C-alpha positions in Angstrom: 211.4 239.3 140.8 211.3 237.2 137.6 211.8 233.3 137.4 215.7 232.6 135.7 214.3 229.2 134.7 211.0 230.2 133.3 212.6 232.8 130.8 215.5 230.4 130.2 212.2 227.7 128.9 210.2 230.5 127.5 212.1 234.0 126.4 210.0 235.0 123.9 207.2 234.7 126.6 209.4 237.3 128.9 210.2 239.7 125.7 206.4 239.7 125.6 206.2 240.6 128.3 208.7 243.4 128.9 207.2 244.5 125.0 203.6 244.7 126.9 204.7 246.9 129.7 206.3 249.8 126.7 209.9 248.6 127.0 211.0 248.9 123.6 214.4 246.7 123.1 212.4 243.9 124.7 214.1 241.6 122.8 218.0 242.6 123.4 217.4 242.8 127.5 216.1 239.3 127.0 219.2 238.3 124.8 221.2 240.1 127.5 220.2 238.3 130.3 220.5 234.7 129.4 224.0 235.8 128.1 224.6 236.6 131.5 222.8 233.8 132.5 224.6 231.1 130.1 228.1 233.0 131.7 227.1 233.2 135.8 226.5 228.8 135.1 229.8 228.2 133.7 231.3 230.6 136.3 229.4 228.3 139.0 230.1 225.0 136.8 233.9 225.6 137.0 233.7 226.4 140.9 232.1 224.0 141.4 235.1 221.2 139.8 237.4 223.5 140.8 236.1 222.9 144.4 235.2 219.3 144.1 238.7 218.2 142.3 240.9 220.3 145.2 238.8 218.2 147.4 239.5 214.7 146.5 243.1 215.7 146.2 243.4 217.0 149.6 243.8 213.4 151.5 246.1 212.1 148.6 248.4 215.2 149.4 247.6 215.4 153.3 248.8 211.0 153.0 252.2 212.1 150.9 253.0 214.8 153.8 252.4 212.0 156.5 254.4 209.7 155.3 257.2 212.3 154.6 257.1 213.1 158.4 257.8 209.1 159.3 261.0 209.0 156.7 264.0 209.4 158.6 266.2 212.0 158.0 269.9 212.1 157.4 
């Protein structure tokens, strides 16, 4: 198992290691891995932001709902 942080910090070393193991397309593999990692991290950031926004809005929505229930209806 490889440490993705180490690969991010030194992709040339990872590529060289793959090449030593006989992988002819080591650079393409490294590039693809780092691209997928960037995509994954971007999705994770969007998901965390969406969850944070939903959480921060939840109390406001509950307050509005309770306020509407306490109003007399005609």
